[in-house]
Steps between C-alpha positions, in 0.01 A plus 500: 500500500495123540814313403519123474848367427547132422829312510637149522428366155752323284585190304454171681497136398183292526455383856680803639379775730480877503376751752342816366470817705284807461579810702217749522501871581246780479214254546293385798658154479361379832137548398468305178522159346820461300532298183765338285419479131700358215491541126648240271598588143190520284264441790279713718609610843380257767484525877706226661482584871340746735503570870263699718603817679579332830662202336255250644360374169694394192370373170671353198427419142467127445806503276730605786325355805741308721805651328465876553459672834407863554584699811515858618654719766278799574767676703752482217229547232640206313333217312672175406434207274696183569498285188610139525520213254487745213382383161558643151135609494572730795706718269374856475511845646380509859322806634405621844158667519233646719196698388616693192869510587756284322871454502708470184546131550790259528583239239501133595635252248492128568712313252768236482 
């Protein structure tokens, strides 16, 4: 059974940084595009970053482009999201995903 376990969230001031991690097991991590989604209170879940199976192509939502950076290690079956220059509107629960598999999420709160 696939398990996606996110970590690294927390409370950070505007302009700060966080690095999220997602450790995957029971899933053919090396073969699929991996995604980071987030869900802000009262809003729909949105995809913020994704990376192809080999890591050669990354894409970002316009709202995070130039501030967030996605990466992966296929040997360690780990996905990361480096988030810089965080803004209050980045607040939400961040989820790791591929196909129909989801983690439970990690909370990111950006507030002074």
